[in-house]
Backbone as a printed PyTorch tensor [residue, N CA C, xyz], in Angstrom:
tensor([[[ 95.8980,  90.8630, 124.4880],
         [ 95.3580,  91.4820, 123.2820],
         [ 94.1800,  92.3830, 123.6550]],

        [[ 94.0010,  93.4680, 122.9000],
         [ 92.9230,  94.4160, 123.1840],
         [ 91.5580,  93.7830, 122.9260]],

        [[ 90.5520,  94.3900, 123.5160],
         [ 89.1790,  93.9190, 123.3060],
         [ 88.7470,  94.2130, 121.8790]],

        [[ 87.7940,  93.4330, 121.3910],
         [ 87.2190,  93.6760, 120.0690],
         [ 86.4000,  94.9590, 120.1000]],

        [[ 86.5440,  95.7890, 119.0500],
         [ 85.7610,  97.0190, 118.9500],
         [ 84.8710,  96.9430, 117.7190]],

        [[ 83.6090,  97.3100, 117.8970],
         [ 82.6190,  97.2560, 116.8200],
         [ 81.9460,  98.6230, 116.7250]],

        [[ 82.0640,  99.2660, 115.5650],
         [ 81.4610, 100.5840, 115.3740],
         [ 79.9340, 100.4830, 115.4910]],

        [[ 79.2790, 101.5150, 116.0190],
         [ 77.8150, 101.4640, 116.1910],
         [ 77.0300, 101.2420, 114.8930]],

        [[ 77.5960, 101.6150, 113.7440],
         [ 76.8760, 101.4030, 112.4810],
         [ 77.0380,  99.9900, 111.9420]],

        [[ 77.9610,  99.2080, 112.5060],
         [ 78.2170,  97.8490, 112.0170],
         [ 77.1390,  96.8920, 112.5080]],

        [[ 76.9160,  95.8300, 111.7370],
         [ 75.9700,  94.7710, 112.1130],
         [ 76.7520,  93.4670, 112.2070]],

        [[ 76.7420,  92.8840, 113.3970],
         [ 77.3470,  91.5610, 113.5950],
         [ 76.2100,  90.6400, 114.0120]],

        [[ 75.8020,  89.7610, 113.1130],
         [ 74.6460,  88.8970, 113.3720],
         [ 74.9280,  87.9230, 114.5060]],

        [[ 73.8680,  87.5470, 115.1990],
         [ 73.9700,  86.5870, 116.2840],
         [ 74.5570,  85.2790, 115.7650]],

        [[ 75.5100,  84.7420, 116.5170],
         [ 76.1640,  83.4920, 116.1340],
         [ 77.5290,  83.6780, 115.5120]],

        [[ 77.8360,  84.8690, 115.0180],
         [ 79.1610,  85.1150, 114.4320],
         [ 80.2340,  84.9550, 115.5080]],

        [[ 81.3390,  84.3370, 115.1630],
         [ 82.4500,  84.1390, 116.1010],
         [ 83.5950,  85.0650, 115.7210]],

        [[ 83.9220,  86.0030, 116.6130],
         [ 85.0370,  86.9290, 116.4050],
         [ 86.0510,  86.7350, 117.5140]],

        [[ 87.3350,  86.5850, 117.1360],
         [ 88.3890,  86.4640, 118.1270],
         [ 88.6800,  87.7850, 118.8150]],

        [[ 89.5590,  87.7420, 119.8000],
         [ 89.9260,  88.9410, 120.5540],
         [ 90.6320,  89.9520, 119.6640]],

        [[ 90.4330,  91.2210, 119.9900],
         [ 91.1970,  92.2880, 119.3620],
         [ 90.8090,  92.6230, 117.9360]],

        [[ 89.6370,  92.1660, 117.4820],
         [ 89.1910,  92.5300, 116.1320],
         [ 88.6890,  93.9650, 116.1260]],

        [[ 88.8020,  94.6050, 114.9620],
         [ 88.3110,  95.9700, 114.7710],
         [ 87.3180,  95.9520, 113.6150]],

        [[ 86.0780,  96.3110, 113.9080],
         [ 84.9950,  96.2720, 112.9280],
         [ 84.5370,  97.7070, 112.7200]],

        [[ 84.7950,  98.2570, 111.5210],
         [ 84.5720,  99.6800, 111.2880],
         [ 83.1840,  99.9700, 110.7050]],

        [[ 82.9870, 101.1810, 110.2010],
         [ 81.6820, 101.6780, 109.7600],
         [ 81.0210, 100.7680, 108.7330]],

        [[ 79.7290, 100.5420, 108.9060],
         [ 78.8730,  99.9190, 107.8930],
         [ 79.3130,  98.5130, 107.4920]],

        [[ 79.9800,  97.8190, 108.3910],
         [ 80.3610,  96.4210, 108.1560],
         [ 79.1800,  95.5190, 108.4920]],

        [[ 79.0060,  94.4210, 107.7490],
         [ 77.9990,  93.4030, 108.0770],
         [ 78.6900,  92.0400, 108.1110]],

        [[ 78.6900,  91.4170, 109.2900],
         [ 79.2620,  90.0790, 109.4730],
         [ 78.1160,  89.1160, 109.7500]],

        [[ 77.9670,  88.1090, 108.9000],
         [ 76.8550,  87.1610, 109.0120],
         [ 77.0740,  86.1850, 110.1730]],

        [[ 75.9750,  85.5920, 110.6240],
         [ 75.9830,  84.7900, 111.8390],
         [ 76.8230,  83.5340, 111.7890]],

        [[ 77.0710,  82.9770, 110.6110],
         [ 77.8540,  81.7500, 110.5110],
         [ 79.3440,  81.9670, 110.3660]],

        [[ 79.7880,  83.2140, 110.2670],
         [ 81.2070,  83.5130, 110.0330],
         [ 82.0590,  83.1090, 111.2410]],

        [[ 83.2450,  82.5560, 110.9650],
         [ 84.2090,  82.2070, 112.0060],
         [ 85.4750,  83.0120, 111.7600]],

        [[ 85.8180,  83.8800, 112.7070],
         [ 86.8840,  84.8650, 112.5160],
         [ 87.8660,  84.7770, 113.6760]],

        [[ 89.1570,  84.7490, 113.3680],
         [ 90.1930,  84.6580, 114.3860],
         [ 90.4610,  85.9840, 115.0750]],

        [[ 91.5560,  86.0260, 115.8260],
         [ 91.9060,  87.2020, 116.6310],
         [ 92.6510,  88.2400, 115.8010]],

        [[ 92.5260,  89.5100, 116.2180],
         [ 93.3250,  90.5870, 115.6620],
         [ 93.0180,  90.9780, 114.2390]],

        [[ 91.8060,  90.6900, 113.7610],
         [ 91.4400,  91.0220, 112.3750],
         [ 90.8660,  92.4400, 112.2940]],

        [[ 90.9750,  93.0290, 111.1080],
         [ 90.4480,  94.3710, 110.8680],
         [ 89.5340,  94.3450, 109.6470]],

        [[ 88.3450,  94.9490, 109.7930],
         [ 87.3500,  95.0050, 108.7220],
         [ 87.0530,  96.4700, 108.4250]],

        [[ 87.4890,  96.9390, 107.2510],
         [ 87.3100,  98.3390, 106.8790],
         [ 85.8680,  98.6770, 106.5540]],

        [[ 85.6350,  99.9250, 106.2780],
         [ 84.2840, 100.4260, 106.0040],
         [ 83.6120,  99.6610, 104.8680]],

        [[ 82.3480,  99.2860, 105.0760],
         [ 81.5090,  98.6870, 104.0400],
         [ 81.9550,  97.2760, 103.6370]],

        [[ 82.5390,  96.5320, 104.5710],
         [ 82.9030,  95.1320, 104.3160],
         [ 81.7150,  94.2370, 104.6370]],

        [[ 81.5180,  93.1950, 103.8190],
         [ 80.5080,  92.1670, 104.0860],
         [ 81.2160,  90.8270, 104.2360]],

        [[ 80.8010,  90.0370, 105.2410],
         [ 81.3440,  88.6870, 105.4520],
         [ 80.1650,  87.7190, 105.4980]],

        [[ 80.1710,  86.7160, 104.6230],
         [ 79.0760,  85.7550, 104.5210],
         [ 79.0660,  84.7240, 105.6390]],

        [[ 78.0990,  83.8240, 105.5880],
         [ 77.9320,  82.7830, 106.6110],
         [ 78.9800,  81.6920, 106.5110]],

        [[ 79.2030,  81.1730, 105.3100],
         [ 80.1280,  80.0610, 105.1140],
         [ 81.5120,  80.5990, 104.8020]],

        [[ 82.0510,  81.3390, 105.7840],
         [ 83.3550,  81.9900, 105.6200],
         [ 84.1960,  81.6900, 106.8530]],

        [[ 85.4530,  81.3220, 106.6410],
         [ 86.4070,  81.1310, 107.7330],
         [ 87.5780,  82.0790, 107.5080]],

        [[ 87.9000,  82.8520, 108.5390],
         [ 88.9730,  83.8470, 108.4710],
         [ 89.9230,  83.5930, 109.6410]],

        [[ 91.2170,  83.5080, 109.3560],
         [ 92.2030,  83.2350, 110.3940],
         [ 92.5250,  84.4470, 111.2410]],

        [[ 93.7070,  84.4280, 111.8590],
         [ 94.1560,  85.5060, 112.7340],
         [ 94.8810,  86.5920, 111.9320]],

        [[ 94.7740,  87.8380, 112.4150],
         [ 95.5190,  88.9740, 111.8680],
         [ 95.2630,  89.1870, 110.3780]],

        [[ 94.0230,  88.9870, 109.9600],
         [ 93.6370,  89.2410, 108.5660],
         [ 93.1510,  90.6800, 108.4580]],

        [[ 93.5940,  91.3780, 107.4120],
         [ 93.1820,  92.7680, 107.2120],
         [ 92.3750,  92.8510, 105.9250]],

        [[ 91.1240,  93.2790, 106.0570],
         [ 90.2240,  93.4090, 104.9140],
         [ 89.8840,  94.8880, 104.7880]],

        [[ 90.3390,  95.5050, 103.7130],
         [ 90.1820,  96.9420, 103.5230],
         [ 88.7620,  97.2830, 103.0380]],

        [[ 88.5040,  98.5710, 102.8530],
         [ 87.1610,  99.0600, 102.5290],
         [ 86.5560,  98.3900, 101.2910]],

        [[ 85.2420,  98.2000, 101.3420],
         [ 84.4280,  97.7900, 100.1780],
         [ 84.7510,  96.4000,  99.6450]],

        [[ 85.0800,  95.4540, 100.5290],
         [ 85.3270,  94.0730, 100.1280],
         [ 84.1900,  93.1980, 100.6440]],

        [[ 83.6720,  92.3140,  99.7820],
         [ 82.6720,  91.3240, 100.1940],
         [ 83.3200,  89.9440, 100.1610]],

        [[ 83.3280,  89.3000, 101.3300],
         [ 83.8810,  87.9520, 101.4420],
         [ 82.6790,  87.0090, 101.4410]],

        [[ 82.3930,  86.4330, 100.2800],
         [ 81.1800,  85.6480, 100.0970],
         [ 81.3440,  84.2250, 100.6140]],

        [[ 80.2120,  83.5020, 100.7050],
         [ 80.2270,  82.1030, 101.1170],
         [ 81.2240,  81.3010, 100.2810]],

        [[ 81.8200,  80.3000, 100.9250],
         [ 82.7670,  79.3630, 100.3150],
         [ 84.1740,  79.9410, 100.1840]],

        [[ 84.4630,  81.0320, 100.9040],
         [ 85.8080,  81.6170, 100.9050],
         [ 86.4700,  81.3620, 102.2560]],

        [[ 87.7370,  80.9160, 102.2190],
         [ 88.5420,  80.7460, 103.4270],
         [ 89.8030,  81.5920, 103.2920]],

        [[ 90.0730,  82.3910, 104.3230],
         [ 91.2780,  83.2160, 104.3800],
         [ 92.1050,  82.7480, 105.5780]],

        [[ 93.3080,  82.2750, 105.3390],
         [ 94.1640,  81.8330, 106.4350],
         [ 94.7950,  83.0370, 107.1380]],

        [[ 95.6380,  82.7760, 108.1420],
         [ 96.2570,  83.8350, 108.9440],
         [ 97.0380,  84.8160, 108.0660]],

        [[ 97.0330,  86.0820, 108.4950],
         [ 97.8880,  87.1390, 107.9230],
         [ 97.5990,  87.4750, 106.4660]],

        [[ 96.4050,  87.1880, 105.9870],
         [ 96.0260,  87.5690, 104.6210],
         [ 95.6630,  89.0480, 104.5910]],

        [[ 96.0380,  89.7240, 103.5050],
         [ 95.6800,  91.1320, 103.2870],
         [ 94.8000,  91.2250, 102.0550]],

        [[ 93.6120,  91.8110, 102.2180],
         [ 92.6770,  92.0470, 101.1040],
         [ 92.6050,  93.5470, 100.8640]],

        [[ 93.1300,  94.0010,  99.7320],
         [ 93.1860,  95.4240,  99.4290],
         [ 91.8170,  96.0190,  99.1390]],

        [[ 91.7230,  97.3500,  99.1170],
         [ 90.4470,  98.0250,  98.9180],
         [ 89.7380,  97.5830,  97.6400]],

        [[ 88.4530,  97.2860,  97.7790],
         [ 87.5650,  96.9830,  96.6470],
         [ 87.9710,  95.7580,  95.8400]],

        [[ 88.8080,  94.8640,  96.4110],
         [ 89.0860,  93.6170,  95.6870],
         [ 87.8320,  92.7470,  95.7560]],

        [[ 87.7570,  91.7390,  94.8650],
         [ 86.5100,  90.9970,  94.6570],
         [ 86.7330,  89.4960,  94.7700]],

        [[ 85.8460,  88.8430,  95.5340],
         [ 85.7310,  87.3850,  95.5160],
         [ 84.4560,  87.0250,  94.7730]],

        [[ 84.4260,  85.8330,  94.1660],
         [ 83.1900,  85.3060,  93.5900],
         [ 82.9710,  83.9080,  94.1640]],

        [[ 81.7740,  83.3640,  93.9870],
         [ 81.5700,  81.9720,  94.4180],
         [ 80.7860,  81.1320,  93.4140]],

        [[ 80.2620,  81.7570,  92.3690],
         [ 79.6060,  81.0260,  91.2760],
         [ 80.3850,  81.3210,  90.0030]],

        [[ 80.7560,  80.2570,  89.2620],
         [ 81.5980,  80.4270,  88.0870],
         [ 80.8330,  80.9660,  86.8850]],

        [[ 79.5740,  80.5560,  86.7500],
         [ 78.7760,  80.9530,  85.5850],
         [ 77.4090,  81.4870,  86.0230]],

        [[ 77.3790,  82.6420,  86.7030],
         [ 76.1260,  83.1330,  87.2720],
         [ 75.1220,  83.5830,  86.2170]],

        [[ 73.8620,  83.3100,  86.4950],
         [ 72.7330,  83.8440,  85.7490],
         [ 71.6750,  84.2540,  86.7650]],

        [[ 71.0830,  85.4050,  86.5600],
         [ 70.0580,  85.8840,  87.4810],
         [ 68.8870,  84.9170,  87.5840]],

        [[ 68.5110,  84.2980,  86.4790],
         [ 67.3290,  83.4350,  86.4450],
         [ 67.6260,  81.9790,  86.8030]],

        [[ 68.9020,  81.6390,  87.0740],
         [ 69.2640,  80.2540,  87.3800],
         [ 69.8610,  80.2010,  88.7870]],

        [[ 69.2420,  79.4240,  89.6770],
         [ 69.7410,  79.2950,  91.0480],
         [ 70.8990,  78.3110,  91.0600]],

        [[ 72.0640,  78.7810,  91.5450],
         [ 73.2600,  77.9280,  91.5440],
         [ 73.9340,  77.8730,  92.9160]],

        [[ 73.1560,  78.0580,  93.9900],
         [ 73.7530,  78.0480,  95.3300],
         [ 74.3880,  76.7070,  95.6660]],

        [[ 73.9270,  75.6280,  95.0510],
         [ 74.5110,  74.3040,  95.2870],
         [ 75.7810,  74.0920,  94.4770]],

        [[ 76.1500,  75.0800,  93.6600],
         [ 77.3110,  74.9410,  92.7790],
         [ 78.4650,  75.8700,  93.1590]],

        [[ 78.4330,  76.4090,  94.3820],
         [ 79.5290,  77.2780,  94.8080],
         [ 80.8590,  76.5560,  94.6900]],

        [[ 81.8700,  77.2650,  94.1790],
         [ 83.2300,  76.7320,  94.1150],
         [ 84.0470,  77.3760,  95.2280]],

        [[ 84.7420,  76.5550,  95.9970],
         [ 85.4630,  77.0470,  97.1630],
         [ 86.7580,  77.7650,  96.7510]],

        [[ 87.0540,  78.8370,  97.4770],
         [ 88.2660,  79.6220,  97.2640],
         [ 89.0820,  79.5900,  98.5430]],

        [[ 90.3870,  79.3350,  98.4200],
         [ 91.2850,  79.2940,  99.5680],
         [ 92.4320,  80.2680,  99.3400]],

        [[ 92.6130,  81.1810, 100.2920],
         [ 93.7470,  82.1080, 100.2560],
         [ 94.6400,  81.7390, 101.4340]],

        [[ 95.8540,  81.2940, 101.1300],
         [ 96.7160,  80.7410, 102.1710],
         [ 97.4920,  81.8300, 102.9160]],

        [[ 98.1000,  81.4090, 104.0010],
         [ 98.7550,  82.2930, 104.9610],
         [ 99.6630,  83.3300, 104.2990]],

        [[ 99.5010,  84.5830, 104.7400],
         [100.4130,  85.6530, 104.3500],
         [100.2310,  86.2310, 102.9700]],

        [[ 99.2410,  85.7470, 102.2110],
         [ 99.0570,  86.2500, 100.8380],
         [ 98.5000,  87.6690, 100.8490]],

        [[ 98.8290,  88.4170,  99.8000],
         [ 98.3120,  89.7690,  99.5900],
         [ 97.4850,  89.7890,  98.3160]],

        [[ 96.2720,  90.3420,  98.4220],
         [ 95.3860,  90.5210,  97.2700],
         [ 95.2340,  92.0190,  97.0650]],

        [[ 95.8270,  92.5460,  96.0060],
         [ 95.9050,  93.9830,  95.8000],
         [ 94.5690,  94.6400,  95.5210]],

        [[ 94.5470,  95.9670,  95.6370],
         [ 93.3340,  96.7510,  95.4150],
         [ 92.7260,  96.4440,  94.0570]],

        [[ 91.4070,  96.2650,  94.0330],
         [ 90.6430,  96.0320,  92.7970],
         [ 90.9980,  94.7340,  92.0730]],

        [[ 91.7460,  93.8430,  92.7110],
         [ 91.9820,  92.5390,  92.0950],
         [ 90.7230,  91.6860,  92.2110]],

        [[ 90.6280,  90.6490,  91.3820],
         [ 89.4910,  89.7280,  91.3990],
         [ 90.0200,  88.3070,  91.5060]],

        [[ 89.4630,  87.5410,  92.4450],
         [ 89.8280,  86.1420,  92.6140],
         [ 88.6240,  85.3170,  92.1670]],

        [[ 88.7270,  84.6920,  90.9930],
         [ 87.6300,  83.8850,  90.4690],
         [ 87.5060,  82.6250,  91.3350]],

        [[ 86.2730,  82.2390,  91.6350],
         [ 86.0220,  81.1420,  92.5670],
         [ 86.6440,  79.8340,  92.0850]],

        [[ 86.9460,  78.9640,  93.0580],
         [ 87.5230,  77.6690,  92.7530],
         [ 89.0330,  77.6590,  92.7150]],

        [[ 89.6650,  78.7730,  93.0580],
         [ 91.1230,  78.8710,  92.9940],
         [ 91.7330,  78.8480,  94.3910]],

        [[ 93.0200,  78.5000,  94.4390],
         [ 93.8160,  78.5720,  95.6660],
         [ 94.9590,  79.5370,  95.4220]],

        [[ 95.1160,  80.5000,  96.3310],
         [ 96.2380,  81.4440,  96.2790],
         [ 97.2420,  80.9800,  97.3300]],

        [[ 98.4560,  80.6530,  96.9020],
         [ 99.4500,  80.0490,  97.7770],
         [100.0000,  80.9860,  98.8400]],

        [[100.7270,  80.3960,  99.7970],
         [101.3210,  81.1450, 100.9100],
         [102.1960,  82.2910, 100.3990]],

        [[101.9980,  83.4560, 100.9680],
         [102.8150,  84.6480, 100.7090],
         [102.8310,  85.0800,  99.2510]],

        [[101.8890,  84.5840,  98.4540],
         [101.7620,  85.0910,  97.0900],
         [101.3450,  86.5550,  97.1300]],

        [[101.5850,  87.2450,  96.0310],
         [101.2740,  88.6810,  95.9490],
         [100.5370,  88.9280,  94.6330]],

        [[ 99.2540,  89.2600,  94.7420],
         [ 98.4250,  89.5430,  93.5690],
         [ 98.3580,  91.0600,  93.4170]],

        [[ 98.8730,  91.5690,  92.3010],
         [ 98.9460,  93.0100,  92.0950],
         [ 97.5860,  93.6600,  91.9250]],

        [[ 97.5510,  94.9770,  92.0920],
         [ 96.3130,  95.7460,  91.9580],
         [ 95.6960,  95.5230,  90.5830]],

        [[ 94.4020,  95.2370,  90.5650],
         [ 93.6640,  95.1010,  89.3170],
         [ 93.8100,  93.7730,  88.6080]],

        [[ 94.6200,  92.8640,  89.1370],
         [ 94.8230,  91.5570,  88.4850],
         [ 93.5730,  90.6920,  88.6040]],

        [[ 93.3780,  89.7970,  87.6440],
         [ 92.2500,  88.8550,  87.6750],
         [ 92.8240,  87.4390,  87.7190]],

        [[ 92.6540,  86.7850,  88.8660],
         [ 93.1940,  85.4450,  89.0820],
         [ 92.1180,  84.4260,  88.7450]],

        [[ 92.3940,  83.5720,  87.7590],
         [ 91.4190,  82.5640,  87.3310],
         [ 91.9680,  81.1470,  87.4430]],

        [[ 93.1710,  80.9970,  87.9820],
         [ 93.7460,  79.6570,  88.2180],
         [ 94.6150,  79.7300,  89.4630]],

        [[ 94.9960,  78.5710,  89.9780],
         [ 95.7660,  78.5240,  91.2230],
         [ 97.0630,  79.3120,  91.1060]],

        [[ 97.4630,  79.8980,  92.2410],
         [ 98.6740,  80.7190,  92.3160],
         [ 99.6780,  80.0160,  93.2270]],

        [[100.9240,  79.9110,  92.7860],
         [101.9730,  79.2430,  93.5610],
         [102.3440,  80.0690,  94.8010]],

        [[102.8480,  79.4110,  95.8430],
         [103.3900,  80.1530,  96.9820],
         [104.4730,  81.1350,  96.5320]],

        [[104.4510,  82.3310,  97.0890],
         [105.4290,  83.4060,  96.8490],
         [105.3580,  84.0290,  95.4540]],

        [[104.4340,  83.6010,  94.6070],
         [104.3850,  84.1240,  93.2350],
         [103.8900,  85.5640,  93.2110]],

        [[104.4500,  86.3630,  92.3200],
         [103.9940,  87.7250,  92.0460],
         [103.1720,  87.6930,  90.7620]],

        [[101.8820,  88.0430,  90.8890],
         [100.9330,  87.9280,  89.7870],
         [100.3950,  89.3040,  89.4070]],

        [[100.3740,  89.6120,  88.1050],
         [ 99.8090,  90.8790,  87.6400],
         [ 99.0510,  90.6460,  86.3380]],

        [[ 98.1380,  91.5670,  86.0170],
         [ 97.5110,  91.5800,  84.7050],
         [ 96.1630,  90.8870,  84.6270]],

        [[ 95.5850,  90.9710,  83.4200],
         [ 94.2710,  90.3880,  83.1230],
         [ 94.3920,  89.5600,  81.8560]],

        [[ 94.3270,  88.2330,  81.9220],
         [ 94.3060,  87.4460,  83.1610],
         [ 95.6620,  87.5030,  83.8500]],

        [[ 95.6810,  87.1950,  85.1490],
         [ 96.9210,  87.3150,  85.9230],
         [ 97.9830,  86.3410,  85.4300]],

        [[ 99.1970,  86.8570,  85.2940],
         [100.3560,  86.0360,  84.9190],
         [101.4660,  86.2730,  85.9290]],

        [[102.2510,  85.2500,  86.1520],
         [103.3530,  85.3900,  87.0870],
         [104.5110,  86.1170,  86.4250]],

        [[105.0160,  87.1580,  87.1200],
         [106.1610,  87.9040,  86.5920],
         [107.3710,  87.8200,  87.5090]],

        [[107.2250,  87.1650,  88.6660],
         [108.3530,  87.0770,  89.5870],
         [107.9510,  86.4030,  90.8800]],

        [[108.7730,  86.6690,  91.9130],
         [108.5970,  86.0490,  93.2270],
         [108.7050,  87.1130,  94.3140]],

        [[107.9620,  86.9020,  95.4180],
         [107.9890,  87.8350,  96.5510],
         [108.4420,  87.1070,  97.8080]],

        [[109.1440,  87.8110,  98.6730],
         [109.5430,  87.2500,  99.9630],
         [108.3680,  87.3060, 100.9470]],

        [[108.5460,  86.6580, 102.0880],
         [107.5180,  86.7420, 103.1310],
         [107.3010,  88.1800, 103.5770]],

        [[108.3380,  88.9930, 103.4640],
         [108.2810,  90.3860, 103.9020],
         [107.5790,  91.2900, 102.8790]],

        [[107.2820,  90.7450, 101.6930],
         [106.6220,  91.5430, 100.6660],
         [107.5760,  92.3020,  99.7780]],

        [[108.7980,  91.7990,  99.6440],
         [109.7950,  92.4130,  98.7660],
         [110.0160,  91.5120,  97.5540]],

        [[110.1710,  92.1200,  96.3780],
         [110.4240,  91.3270,  95.1800],
         [111.8210,  90.7260,  95.2390]],

        [[111.8930,  89.4320,  94.9440],
         [113.1700,  88.7300,  94.9550],
         [113.8260,  88.8180,  93.5730]],

        [[115.1560,  88.9800,  93.5210],
         [115.8560,  89.0700,  92.2310],
         [116.0530,  87.6790,  91.6180]],

        [[114.9370,  87.1020,  91.1700],
         [114.9400,  85.7590,  90.5990],
         [114.1230,  85.7290,  89.3230]],

        [[114.4820,  84.8490,  88.3760],
         [113.6170,  84.6620,  87.2020],
         [112.3580,  83.8970,  87.6080]],

        [[111.3600,  83.8590,  86.7290],
         [110.1400,  83.1070,  87.0200],
         [110.4440,  81.6260,  87.1430]],

        [[111.3820,  81.1160,  86.3210],
         [111.7670,  79.7090,  86.4520],
         [113.2820,  79.5720,  86.2850]],

        [[113.8430,  78.6010,  87.0100],
         [115.2670,  78.3170,  86.9060],
         [115.4960,  77.3310,  85.7650]],

        [[116.6660,  77.3480,  85.1560],
         [116.9640,  76.3730,  84.0940],
         [116.8210,  74.9440,  84.6060]],

        [[116.4050,  74.0430,  83.7420],
         [116.2170,  72.6410,  84.1190],
         [117.4930,  72.0780,  84.7300]],

        [[117.3270,  71.3940,  85.8540],
         [118.4620,  70.7640,  86.5120],
         [119.3180,  71.7010,  87.3420]],

        [[118.9360,  72.9780,  87.4020],
         [119.6980,  73.9520,  88.1820],
         [118.7900,  74.6040,  89.2130]],

        [[119.4060,  75.1350,  90.2570],
         [118.6620,  75.9370,  91.2240],
         [119.3510,  77.2920,  91.3560]],

        [[118.5580,  78.2900,  91.7130],
         [119.0500,  79.6620,  91.8630],
         [118.6380,  80.1400,  93.2440]],

        [[119.5240,  80.8630,  93.9250],
         [119.2050,  81.3720,  95.2540],
         [119.2420,  82.8910,  95.2620]],

        [[118.4350,  83.4620,  96.1900],
         [118.4090,  84.9130,  96.3680],
         [117.9880,  85.2250,  97.7970]],

        [[118.2880,  86.4510,  98.2240],
         [117.9230,  86.8960,  99.5680],
         [116.8960,  88.0210,  99.4890]],

        [[116.0110,  88.0740, 100.4870],
         [115.0730,  89.1920, 100.5930],
         [115.8710,  90.4680, 100.8450]],

        [[115.6580,  91.5270, 100.0570],
         [116.4140,  92.7670, 100.2400],
         [116.1930,  93.4180, 101.6070]],

        [[115.0380,  93.1350, 102.2510],
         [114.7250,  93.7930, 103.5230],
         [115.1970,  92.9930, 104.7290]],

        [[115.0740,  91.6690, 104.6720],
         [115.3370,  90.8530, 105.8590],
         [116.5600,  89.9530, 105.7380]],

        [[117.0410,  89.7240, 104.5160],
         [118.1570,  88.8040, 104.3080],
         [117.7540,  87.3480, 104.2700]],

        [[116.4700,  87.0500, 104.4860],
         [115.9860,  85.6730, 104.4040],
         [116.2970,  85.1080, 103.0290]],

        [[116.7600,  83.8510, 102.9950],
         [117.1930,  83.2710, 101.7300],
         [116.1610,  82.3130, 101.1530]],

        [[116.1080,  82.2930,  99.8130],
         [115.1550,  81.4750,  99.0700],
         [115.8820,  80.7460,  97.9490]],

        [[115.3730,  79.5500,  97.6080],
         [115.9330,  78.7820,  96.4980],
         [114.8490,  78.4650,  95.4830]],

        [[115.1460,  78.6970,  94.2090],
         [114.2310,  78.4080,  93.1170],
         [114.7190,  77.1720,  92.3680]],

        [[113.8770,  76.1400,  92.3520],
         [114.1260,  74.9330,  91.5710],
         [113.0720,  74.8730,  90.4770]],

        [[113.5090,  75.0740,  89.2300],
         [112.5900,  75.1990,  88.0980],
         [111.5150,  76.2400,  88.4120]],

        [[110.2850,  75.8230,  88.7400],
         [109.2220,  76.8060,  88.9960],
         [108.6730,  76.7040,  90.4100]],

        [[109.5050,  76.2500,  91.3580],
         [109.0820,  76.1400,  92.7490],
         [110.0650,  76.8590,  93.6430]],

        [[109.5400,  77.7670,  94.4840],
         [110.3810,  78.5470,  95.3920],
         [110.2630,  77.9840,  96.8050]],

        [[111.4180,  77.8570,  97.4780],
         [111.4640,  77.3450,  98.8470],
         [112.2230,  78.3370,  99.7120]],

        [[111.6810,  78.6220, 100.9050],
         [112.4000,  79.4640, 101.8510],
         [113.4030,  78.6000, 102.5870]],

        [[114.6680,  79.0560, 102.6800],
         [115.7260,  78.2590, 103.2830],
         [115.9060,  78.5510, 104.7580]],

        [[115.6330,  79.7740, 105.2120],
         [115.8720,  80.1540, 106.6150],
         [114.7290,  79.7160, 107.5120]]])
């Protein structure tokens, strides 16, 4: 893997752990407590807090702040200007640092441009949050979420293709479909999607 590259305008505080092959672009600030895996990319004007864990091959686009109490597993994509929070009911005059709610984004999930992930939620594996959506509750693996507040409108494959499936299968029945790009097969049982291949 290539060596990590850090732009001269970026600030990586002492103690920060970055894996091999990371790319840190203009005006990025990575705090000293951050733990970051290999092959990650941090676009212009990204901030990463101290109490943050980031897996391998995570791509964080321009103008994203990854605040304390956020964990991003491997292969997560954070679109431009998407937002994380860590306090549910912030007030300028009330200190609530002891009340941070943890946010977990699981492997392979996509968080679209300008989306917001309200703290205390878990975004499941390979879920896809559309641009501008506001997620305020847990998201199922492979779910396609859009709107304000975010609602599930379908399912996505690991490859990022919409699957030709309803949001839920009839009770007592299962429905199967293949990813249009890869042919990988999936089965929907009521409101749970499972990859078969």
